C-alpha positions in Angstrom: 12.2 -5.6 -34.8 15.0 -3.4 -32.3 13.8 -1.3 -29.1 14.4 2.1 -31.2 11.8 0.4 -34.2 9.4 -0.2 -30.8 9.4 2.9 -29.1 9.1 4.7 -32.6 5.8 3.2 -32.8 4.3 3.7 -29.7 4.5 6.4 -29.8 3.6 7.1 -33.7 0.9 5.3 -32.6 0.2 6.5 -29.1 0.5 3.2 -27.6 1.2 2.6 -23.7 2.8 -1.0 -22.8 -0.2 -2.6 -21.7 -2.4 -1.3 -25.3 0.5 -2.8 -27.1 0.9 -6.1 -25.5 -3.1 -6.1 -25.7 -3.3 -5.5 -29.0 -0.5 -8.2 -29.7 -1.6 -11.1 -27.9 1.7 -10.7 -25.2 2.3 -10.4 -21.5 2.3 -6.4 -21.1 6.0 -7.8 -19.2 7.1 -9.1 -22.5 6.6 -5.2 -23.8 8.1 -3.9 -21.5 10.9 -6.7 -21.6 11.6 -5.1 -24.8 11.4 -1.9 -24.1 14.5 -2.2 -21.7 16.2 -4.1 -24.3 15.7 -7.3 -24.1 15.8 -9.8 -27.0 12.3 -11.3 -27.7 11.3 -14.2 -28.9 11.1 -14.3 -32.7 6.6 -15.1 -32.0 6.6 -12.3 -29.3 8.3 -9.8 -32.6 6.1 -11.5 -35.1 2.7 -10.7 -32.5 4.1 -7.1 -32.1 5.1 -6.3 -36.0 1.4 -7.7 -36.9 -0.3 -5.6 -34.3 1.6 -2.7 -35.6 0.2 -3.6 -39.0 -2.9 -3.9 -38.0 -2.9 -0.3 -37.1 -1.9 1.0 -40.2 2.0 0.7 -39.0 4.3 -1.5 -41.4 7.9 -2.2 -40.3 9.2 -0.6 -43.0 7.3 2.8 -43.0 8.9 2.9 -38.8 12.3 2.5 -40.5 11.5 5.2 -42.6 10.1 7.6 -40.2 12.5 6.2 -37.8 15.5 7.4 -40.7 13.7 11.0 -41.4 13.8 12.0 -38.3 17.0 11.0 -37.2 18.1 13.1 -40.3 15.8 15.9 -39.5 17.6 15.3 -36.1 20.9 16.2 -37.0 20.5 18.7 -39.2 19.5 20.9 -36.2 21.7 19.8 -34.5 24.3 21.3 -37.0 21.7 25.0 -36.4 23.0 25.1 -33.2 26.0 24.8 -33.8 25.9 28.1 -36.8 26.9 25.6 -39.0 
C-alpha cells in the first residue's frame, strides 16, 4: 500500500488518521507518517490493509477505484482544453 492508496482509502471510508490507527491497532503517529510518505514496516501495512478490508475495502478494489478516478480526471482535463 502506498501513500496515495492509504489516503484514498481513508477518504472513501470517511476515516480520520486517529480512526484508522485505532482500527489497525497502530499509533496515530504511524498513520500520519505514512500519510506524509514515510516507508512503513510490512506489519504496519498488513494491519492497515486488514482494517480496511474489515470495513469492506479490498486492496484490489482500491486500485480499481483509483484507476477509474484517474481516468475520469484525465477525461475532465481534455474537456477543459477544448478537445
